C-alpha positions as CSV (number, residue, x, y, z in Angstrom):
1,X,-61.6,2.3,5.6
2,X,-60.6,0.4,2.5
3,X,-61.5,-3.3,2.3
4,X,-58.2,-3.9,0.5
5,X,-55.3,-5.1,2.6
6,X,-51.9,-3.7,1.9
7,X,-49.0,-5.7,3.5
8,X,-45.9,-4.0,4.9
9,X,-43.6,-4.8,2.0
10,X,-46.2,-3.4,-0.5
11,X,-46.5,-0.2,1.6
12,X,-42.7,0.3,1.6
13,X,-42.6,-0.2,-2.1
14,X,-45.1,2.6,-2.6
15,X,-42.9,5.1,-0.6
16,X,-40.6,7.1,-2.8
17,X,-36.8,6.9,-2.2
18,X,-36.9,3.7,-0.2
19,X,-34.7,0.9,-1.5
20,X,-35.6,-2.7,-0.6
21,X,-32.6,-4.9,-0.1
22,X,-32.4,-8.2,-2.1
23,X,-33.3,-11.1,0.1
24,X,-31.5,-13.5,-2.1
25,X,-28.3,-13.4,-4.1
26,X,-28.7,-12.2,-7.7
27,X,-28.7,-15.1,-10.1
28,X,-25.3,-14.2,-11.8
29,X,-23.5,-14.1,-8.4
30,X,-25.1,-17.3,-7.2
31,X,-24.2,-19.0,-10.5
32,X,-20.5,-17.8,-10.2
33,X,-20.4,-19.3,-6.7
34,X,-22.0,-22.6,-7.8
35,X,-19.7,-23.0,-10.8
36,X,-16.7,-22.8,-8.5
37,X,-18.2,-24.8,-5.7
38,X,-18.0,-22.0,-3.2
39,X,-20.7,-21.9,-0.6
40,X,-22.7,-18.7,-0.6
41,X,-22.3,-18.4,3.2
42,X,-18.6,-17.6,2.6
43,X,-19.6,-14.4,0.8
44,X,-20.6,-11.0,2.3
45,X,-22.0,-8.2,0.2
46,X,-23.3,-4.8,1.1
47,X,-24.6,-2.4,-1.5
48,X,-26.1,1.0,-0.6
49,X,-27.8,3.6,-2.8
50,X,-25.8,6.7,-2.2
51,X,-28.8,9.1,-2.8
52,X,-31.4,7.4,-0.6
53,X,-29.1,5.7,1.9
54,X,-31.1,2.5,1.5
55,X,-29.6,-1.0,1.3
56,X,-29.9,-2.5,-2.2
57,X,-28.2,-5.8,-1.4
58,X,-27.4,-7.1,2.1
59,X,-26.0,-10.6,2.1
60,X,-24.2,-11.8,5.3
61,X,-23.2,-8.2,5.7
62,X,-22.8,-8.4,9.4
63,X,-20.4,-11.4,9.3
64,X,-16.9,-10.5,10.3
65,X,-14.3,-11.4,7.6
66,X,-10.7,-10.7,6.7
67,X,-10.6,-7.6,4.5
68,X,-7.0,-8.1,3.1
69,X,-5.8,-4.9,1.5
70,X,-9.2,-3.3,1.7
71,X,-8.1,-2.5,5.3
72,X,-6.0,0.3,3.7
73,X,-9.3,2.2,3.1
74,X,-9.7,2.6,6.9
75,X,-6.1,3.8,7.5
76,X,-6.1,6.3,4.6
77,X,-9.5,7.7,5.6
78,X,-8.5,8.2,9.2
79,X,-5.3,9.9,8.1
80,X,-7.1,12.1,5.6
81,X,-9.6,13.2,8.2
82,X,-7.2,13.8,11.1
83,X,-4.2,15.1,9.2
84,X,-5.8,16.8,6.3
85,X,-5.1,16.4,2.5
86,X,-2.3,19.0,2.6
87,X,-0.3,17.3,5.4
88,X,3.4,16.8,4.6
89,X,6.1,14.8,6.3
90,X,9.5,16.3,6.7
91,X,13.1,15.0,6.5
92,X,15.8,17.1,8.2
93,X,19.5,17.5,7.3
94,X,22.0,19.0,9.7
95,X,25.7,19.6,9.5
96,X,27.7,18.7,12.7
97,X,30.9,20.6,12.2
98,X,32.4,23.6,10.4
99,X,31.8,24.3,6.7
100,X,34.7,25.9,4.9
101,X,35.1,26.2,1.2
102,X,32.6,23.4,0.5
103,X,34.2,21.0,3.0
104,X,32.1,19.9,6.0
105,X,34.6,19.1,8.7
106,X,32.4,16.7,10.6
107,X,29.3,14.6,10.1
108,X,26.1,15.0,8.2
109,X,23.0,14.1,10.1
110,X,19.7,13.0,8.5
111,X,16.5,12.7,10.6
112,X,13.4,11.0,9.3
113,X,9.8,11.7,10.3
114,X,8.1,8.9,8.4
115,X,7.9,10.1,4.8
116,X,6.3,7.1,3.1
117,X,7.5,8.1,-0.4
118,X,11.2,9.1,-0.1
119,X,12.0,7.1,-3.2
120,X,15.3,7.4,-5.1
121,X,14.3,10.4,-7.2
122,X,13.1,12.4,-4.2
123,X,16.1,11.4,-2.1
124,X,18.3,12.8,-5.0
125,X,16.3,16.1,-4.7
126,X,17.0,16.1,-1.0
127,X,20.8,15.7,-1.6
128,X,20.6,18.3,-4.3
129,X,19.4,20.7,-1.6
130,X,22.5,19.8,0.5
131,X,24.8,20.6,-2.4
132,X,23.0,23.9,-2.9
133,X,24.0,24.8,0.6
134,X,27.6,24.7,-0.5
135,X,28.5,21.2,0.8
136,X,30.7,19.3,-1.6
137,X,32.9,17.2,0.7
138,X,32.1,15.5,4.0
139,X,35.0,14.4,6.1
140,X,33.0,12.5,8.7
141,X,30.2,10.0,8.7
142,X,26.5,9.9,7.9
143,X,24.5,10.0,11.1
144,X,20.9,8.5,10.9
145,X,18.1,9.3,13.3
146,X,15.1,7.0,12.8
147,X,13.7,7.4,16.3
148,X,10.4,9.0,15.3
149,X,9.0,5.4,14.9
150,X,9.4,2.5,17.3
151,X,8.8,-0.6,15.2
152,X,10.1,-3.1,17.7
153,X,11.2,-6.6,16.7
154,X,9.9,-7.1,13.1
155,X,10.3,-10.3,11.2
156,X,9.8,-9.7,7.5
157,X,9.3,-13.4,6.9
158,X,6.7,-14.0,9.6
159,X,3.7,-13.6,7.4
160,X,4.6,-16.0,4.5
161,X,8.3,-16.9,4.8
162,X,9.2,-14.4,2.0
163,X,11.5,-11.9,3.8
164,X,12.8,-10.5,0.5
165,X,9.4,-9.5,-0.9
166,X,8.7,-5.8,-1.1
167,X,5.2,-6.2,0.4
168,X,6.8,-7.5,3.7
169,X,9.1,-4.5,4.3
170,X,8.9,-3.0,7.8
171,X,8.0,0.6,8.4
172,X,10.8,3.0,9.3
173,X,11.0,6.7,10.2
174,X,13.7,7.1,7.4
175,X,12.3,4.8,4.8
176,X,14.2,5.2,1.5
177,X,13.0,3.7,-1.8
178,X,10.9,1.2,0.3
179,X,14.3,-0.6,1.0
180,X,13.8,-2.2,-2.4
181,X,16.3,-2.8,-5.3
182,X,15.0,-3.5,-8.8
183,X,17.1,-6.1,-10.6
184,X,17.1,-6.2,-14.4
185,X,18.2,-9.3,-16.3
186,X,19.3,-9.2,-19.9
187,X,21.3,-11.6,-22.1
188,X,24.4,-9.9,-23.4
189,X,24.9,-9.3,-27.1
190,X,26.9,-12.5,-27.5
191,X,24.2,-14.6,-26.0
192,X,26.7,-16.3,-23.7
193,X,25.8,-14.8,-20.3
194,X,23.1,-12.9,-18.4
195,X,23.9,-9.3,-17.3
196,X,22.4,-8.2,-14.0
197,X,21.8,-4.5,-13.3
198,X,20.5,-3.0,-10.0
199,X,18.6,0.2,-9.4
200,X,19.5,1.9,-7.3
201,X,23.1,0.7,-7.5
202,X,24.4,0.3,-4.0
203,X,28.1,-0.4,-3.4
204,X,27.5,-1.9,0.1
205,X,25.8,-5.0,-1.4
206,X,27.5,-7.8,-3.4
207,X,25.8,-9.4,-6.4
208,X,27.1,-12.9,-7.3
209,X,26.0,-13.8,-10.8
210,X,25.9,-17.6,-11.4
211,X,23.1,-17.5,-14.0
212,X,23.3,-19.5,-17.1
213,X,21.4,-19.1,-20.4
214,X,19.0,-21.7,-21.4
215,X,17.0,-22.3,-24.6
216,X,13.3,-21.8,-24.3
217,X,10.4,-19.4,-24.1
218,X,10.3,-16.5,-21.6
219,X,8.1,-18.2,-19.1
220,X,8.3,-19.9,-15.7
221,X,8.4,-18.8,-12.1
222,X,11.0,-16.0,-11.8
223,X,12.2,-17.0,-15.2
224,X,14.2,-19.8,-13.6
225,X,16.1,-17.4,-11.3
226,X,16.9,-18.5,-7.8
227,X,18.1,-15.9,-5.2
228,X,20.2,-16.9,-2.3
229,X,20.8,-14.1,0.3
230,X,23.5,-14.1,2.9
231,X,22.3,-14.0,6.5
232,X,23.1,-10.2,6.8
233,X,21.3,-9.5,3.5
234,X,24.5,-7.9,2.1
235,X,25.3,-10.4,-0.5
236,X,22.9,-12.0,-3.1
237,X,23.7,-15.0,-5.3
238,X,21.6,-15.4,-8.5
239,X,21.7,-18.8,-10.0
240,X,19.6,-21.0,-12.3
241,X,18.9,-21.1,-16.0
242,X,17.5,-17.9,-17.7
243,X,15.6,-18.3,-21.0
244,X,17.4,-16.8,-24.1
245,X,14.0,-15.6,-25.3
246,X,13.7,-13.1,-22.4
247,X,15.1,-9.9,-23.7
248,X,14.4,-8.1,-20.4
249,X,13.1,-9.3,-17.0
250,X,12.8,-7.3,-13.8
251,X,12.5,-8.4,-10.2
252,X,12.0,-6.2,-7.0
253,X,13.6,-7.5,-3.8
254,X,14.6,-6.0,-0.5
255,X,18.2,-5.7,0.8
256,X,20.1,-4.8,3.9
257,X,18.5,-3.2,7.0
258,X,16.9,0.2,6.7
259,X,19.8,2.3,7.8
260,X,22.4,0.4,5.8
261,X,20.1,0.8,2.7
262,X,19.9,4.6,3.3
263,X,23.6,4.8,3.8
264,X,24.2,2.9,0.5
265,X,21.7,5.1,-1.4
266,X,23.2,8.3,0.1
267,X,26.8,7.3,-0.8
268,X,25.8,6.2,-4.3
269,X,23.9,9.4,-5.2
270,X,26.3,11.7,-3.4
271,X,29.4,10.4,-5.3
272,X,27.4,10.3,-8.5
273,X,26.6,14.0,-8.2
274,X,30.3,14.9,-7.8
275,X,30.5,15.0,-4.0
276,X,33.2,13.4,-1.8
277,X,32.4,11.1,1.1
278,X,34.5,8.2,2.5
279,X,32.9,7.7,5.9
280,X,30.5,5.1,7.2
281,X,27.2,5.5,9.1
282,X,26.0,5.5,12.7
283,X,22.6,5.3,14.2
284,X,22.0,8.3,16.6
285,X,19.2,10.3,18.3
286,X,19.6,13.9,17.4
287,X,19.8,16.7,19.9
288,X,16.3,18.3,19.9
289,X,17.8,21.8,20.0
290,X,19.9,21.2,16.8
291,X,18.8,23.6,14.1
292,X,18.4,21.7,10.8
293,X,20.2,23.0,7.7
294,X,17.4,21.7,5.5
295,X,13.8,20.6,6.0
296,X,12.6,18.7,3.0
297,X,8.9,18.3,2.6
298,X,7.2,15.1,1.3
299,X,4.4,14.9,-1.2
300,X,1.0,16.0,0.3
301,X,-1.1,13.4,2.0
302,X,-3.7,13.5,-0.8
303,X,-1.0,12.2,-3.3
304,X,0.4,9.7,-0.8
305,X,-3.0,8.0,-0.1
306,X,-3.5,7.6,-3.9
307,X,-0.2,5.7,-4.1
308,X,-1.3,3.6,-1.1
309,X,-4.7,2.7,-2.4
310,X,-4.3,2.5,-6.1
311,X,-1.1,0.4,-5.9
312,X,-1.9,-1.3,-2.6
313,X,1.5,-0.4,-1.0
314,X,1.8,-2.1,2.3
315,X,4.7,-0.4,3.9
316,X,3.3,3.1,3.0
317,X,0.1,2.1,4.8
318,X,2.1,1.1,7.8
319,X,3.9,4.4,7.7
320,X,0.5,6.1,7.9
321,X,-0.5,4.2,10.9
322,X,2.7,5.0,12.8
323,X,2.5,8.6,11.8
324,X,-1.0,8.9,13.2
325,X,0.3,7.6,16.5
326,X,3.3,9.9,16.6
327,X,1.2,13.0,15.7
328,X,-1.5,12.3,18.2
329,X,0.4,11.0,21.2
330,X,3.9,12.4,20.7
331,X,7.0,10.3,21.2
332,X,7.8,7.5,18.9
333,X,5.0,6.2,16.8
334,X,4.0,2.5,17.3
335,X,1.5,0.2,15.8
336,X,-0.3,-0.2,19.1
337,X,-0.8,3.5,19.4
338,X,-1.8,3.7,15.8
339,X,-4.5,1.2,16.3
340,X,-5.7,3.2,19.3
341,X,-5.9,6.3,17.2
342,X,-8.1,4.5,14.7
343,X,-10.4,3.1,17.3
344,X,-10.8,6.4,19.0
345,X,-11.6,8.1,15.7
346,X,-14.2,5.5,14.9
347,X,-15.9,6.0,18.3
348,X,-15.8,9.8,18.1
349,X,-17.6,9.6,14.7
350,X,-20.3,7.2,15.9
351,X,-18.9,4.1,14.3
352,X,-18.8,1.7,17.2
353,X,-18.0,-1.4,15.2
354,X,-18.5,-4.6,17.1
355,X,-16.2,-6.8,15.0
356,X,-13.2,-4.7,14.1
357,X,-9.4,-5.3,14.2
358,X,-7.1,-3.2,11.9
359,X,-3.9,-4.9,13.0
360,X,-1.1,-3.2,10.9
361,X,-3.1,-0.8,8.8
362,X,-2.2,-2.5,5.5
363,X,-4.2,-5.7,5.6
364,X,-1.3,-8.1,5.3
365,X,-2.6,-10.1,8.2
366,X,-4.7,-13.1,9.2
367,X,-6.0,-11.2,12.3
368,X,-7.7,-8.3,10.6
369,X,-11.5,-8.4,10.8
370,X,-14.4,-6.1,9.8
371,X,-17.9,-6.7,8.4
372,X,-19.2,-5.6,5.0
373,X,-21.9,-3.5,6.6
374,X,-19.3,-1.6,8.7
375,X,-17.1,-1.0,5.7
376,X,-20.2,0.4,4.0
377,X,-20.8,2.7,7.0
378,X,-17.2,3.9,6.7
379,X,-17.6,4.5,3.0
380,X,-20.8,6.5,3.7
381,X,-18.8,8.7,6.1
382,X,-16.2,9.2,3.5
383,X,-18.7,10.2,0.8
384,X,-20.3,12.8,3.2
385,X,-16.8,14.1,4.2
386,X,-15.4,17.5,2.9
387,X,-12.5,15.4,1.7
388,X,-14.7,13.1,-0.4
389,X,-13.1,14.0,-3.8
390,X,-9.5,13.3,-2.5
391,X,-10.6,10.0,-1.0
392,X,-12.5,8.7,-3.9
393,X,-9.8,9.8,-6.4
394,X,-7.3,7.7,-4.4
395,X,-9.1,4.5,-5.4
396,X,-8.3,2.5,-8.5
397,X,-10.5,3.3,-11.5
398,X,-11.9,0.3,-13.3
399,X,-10.0,-0.7,-16.4
400,X,-7.8,2.4,-16.2
401,X,-5.3,2.5,-13.4
402,X,-4.0,0.9,-10.2
403,X,-4.9,-2.6,-9.3
404,X,-7.9,-2.4,-11.6
405,X,-5.9,-1.3,-14.7
406,X,-6.3,-4.6,-16.4
407,X,-9.7,-5.6,-15.2
408,X,-13.1,-5.0,-16.9
409,X,-11.4,-4.1,-20.2
410,X,-13.7,-4.4,-23.1
411,X,-16.8,-4.0,-20.9
412,X,-19.3,-1.3,-20.0
413,X,-17.7,-1.2,-16.5
414,X,-14.6,0.8,-17.5
415,X,-14.4,4.0,-15.6
416,X,-17.6,3.3,-13.6
417,X,-16.0,1.9,-10.4
418,X,-13.6,3.5,-7.9
419,X,-12.5,0.5,-5.9
420,X,-9.9,-0.8,-3.5
421,X,-9.2,-4.5,-4.0
422,X,-7.7,-7.0,-1.6
423,X,-6.2,-10.5,-2.0
424,X,-4.6,-13.0,0.3
425,X,-4.5,-16.8,0.2
426,X,-8.2,-17.7,0.5
427,X,-9.3,-14.1,0.7
428,X,-10.7,-11.9,-2.1
429,X,-12.3,-8.5,-1.3
430,X,-13.4,-5.3,-3.0
431,X,-14.9,-2.0,-1.8
432,X,-15.6,1.4,-3.1
433,X,-18.1,3.3,-5.3
434,X,-19.9,2.5,-8.5
435,X,-22.1,4.2,-11.0
436,X,-24.7,2.2,-12.9
437,X,-26.0,2.6,-16.4
438,X,-28.9,4.8,-15.2
439,X,-26.5,7.1,-13.4
440,X,-27.2,5.9,-9.9
441,X,-24.3,5.8,-7.5
442,X,-23.7,3.0,-5.1
443,X,-21.5,2.1,-2.2
444,X,-20.3,-1.5,-2.8
445,X,-18.5,-4.0,-0.5
446,X,-17.8,-7.6,-1.4
447,X,-15.8,-9.9,0.9
448,X,-15.2,-13.6,0.1
449,X,-13.2,-15.8,2.5
450,X,-12.9,-19.4,1.3
451,X,-10.3,-21.9,0.1
452,X,-8.6,-20.8,-3.1
453,X,-11.0,-17.9,-3.9
454,X,-7.9,-15.7,-4.5
455,X,-7.1,-17.8,-7.5
456,X,-9.9,-16.5,-9.6
457,X,-13.4,-17.1,-8.1
458,X,-13.2,-14.0,-6.0
459,X,-12.7,-11.8,-9.1
460,X,-15.5,-13.6,-11.0
461,X,-17.9,-12.9,-8.2
462,X,-16.9,-9.2,-8.1
463,X,-17.4,-8.9,-11.8
464,X,-20.8,-10.5,-11.6
465,X,-21.8,-8.1,-8.8
466,X,-20.8,-5.0,-10.8
467,X,-22.4,-6.3,-14.0
468,X,-25.7,-6.9,-12.1
469,X,-25.5,-3.5,-10.4
470,X,-24.7,-1.8,-13.7
471,X,-28.3,-2.6,-14.9
472,X,-30.0,-1.4,-11.8
């Protein structure tokens, strides 16, 4: 027996393929925290070598924290695994009445099944299909069936008192254009007034223009524009002083309720295409035995989750959660049932997370919780999944697209990170996959919960982490 003593750590180091986790934060990360006076106990990091499965950095990784929009990585992975990348939602159109010489003597019924991306262009394609079936004129009303989801009482201003913001839109089985209007503001050629254009143009909302032009640079919050909605969200007054130097400014805001919005969009596009319609709309539950005239397919799930993750679309993530509920349990999809689907899926796949709450599936919540280590376990499952390529390609690519399109430019990190980012007041998170200079691949999770870290310190810590990992 050798007289030399070998301690446990030395023995581990001698074994091939075994990664030893950092016991202390790397200096660049600690320095970033110190500079911003953020305590290191507010940070959780988990980094795993994909090839060996060993932890490279494990810092407060079992501390439950708010993940913000990184929560979408859970929702999209569960949807991808349970529904498959080729899954498509449908939207059905039925004629209730006789069709003679292009005239539908009766009502047109539209039933939604939760398509998360029925935006204006695709809704136009749906109506084009109706025209191809020979319908030009509709004598009755538009009947809308959104019973596939049960959203319950939803207050769009509950989270941050910003009910007109697109990120606060409620899910709906017939969600059209995210229930959002894009307003464009342009000074006219005379320089005497500001023109307001809306897309899509809906004739069931009123725009009151009280904007004035003001000298000055094109800066300031909302460029000086104040929006005052009516209680029913059918009328919007724009006031304030708009800078002359702004040649063009756009603003996305929600309007109406879901079915009123769909009705307005339908009428606008239908008349624009040369059709005739003078009716109103009614909310109904369709007869289950009614044979649809048209069944319009959505984009495949693989494309939908890319829009959810790359652009951090909240309402699309909520649509996924309710779809999971409706698909698995039948009946109307609810958030409660959706959370149950996710919990059961985790348990069935051996991921019995102690601290986990998904809330609404989008991360726009103060109640969501998960640990960095558990997110790492989830990302490991995704990497070993048959649908790994679809999942990883749904994440933003550093410096190139999505929420990371403007980050890491001019650095060696461009194109090396597929990540989902998250940000709320006092929350800054990031999770995904990273390739170092040497070609090693890592699972990376960073979660920072502390006062004002969303204002810059969170991103600085994330960049220091990736720069340090790049050299490993």
